[in-house]
C-alpha positions in Angstrom: -9.3 -11.2 -1.7 -10.7 -11.1 -5.1 -11.3 -7.2 -4.9 -7.8 -6.7 -3.4 -6.1 -8.7 -6.2 -8.3 -6.7 -8.9 -7.2 -3.4 -7.5 -3.4 -4.5 -7.0 -3.5 -3.9 -3.3 -1.6 -6.1 -0.6 -3.0 -7.7 2.7 -1.3 -8.8 5.5 -2.8 -10.7 8.5 -1.3 -11.0 12.0 -2.9 -12.7 14.9 -6.3 -12.1 13.4 -5.8 -8.7 12.6 -6.1 -7.9 8.7 -4.4 -4.9 7.1 -5.0 -3.8 3.6 -2.6 -1.6 1.9 -4.8 0.5 -0.2 -2.3 1.5 -3.0 0.2 -0.5 -5.1 3.5 0.8 -3.8 5.8 -1.9 -2.7 5.5 -3.0 1.1 8.7 -2.8 3.1 8.7 -4.7 6.3 11.0 -3.1 9.0 12.8 -4.7 11.5 15.7 -3.7 14.1 18.7 -3.1 11.8 16.9 -2.9 8.5 17.1 0.3 6.3 15.6 3.3 7.1 11.9 3.9 6.4 11.2 5.5 2.8 9.4 8.9 3.0 6.3 10.0 0.9 8.6 12.6 -0.7 10.9 9.8 -2.1 7.9 7.8 -3.4 6.7 11.1 -5.3 3.2 12.5 -5.5 0.1 10.3 -6.0 -3.2 10.8 -7.5 -6.3 8.9 -7.7 -5.1 8.5 -11.6 -2.3 6.4 -10.4 -4.5 3.9 -8.9 -7.1 3.7 -11.5 -10.0 5.4 -9.7 -11.7 8.5 -10.0 -13.1 10.0 -6.8 -17.0 10.9 -6.9 -18.1 14.1 -5.3 
């Protein structure tokens, strides 16, 4: 949990299953009748720089 918090990620747990959202974008919980899902085009392009990470090759 410390590492998740340090990176600014979010985590959800349901019935013992853990889901880690490895980005800082807002999480929207969708239910019947809720707003339509947002597309990656609406969010815009992302790069490793957006998340403070430089990939190693």
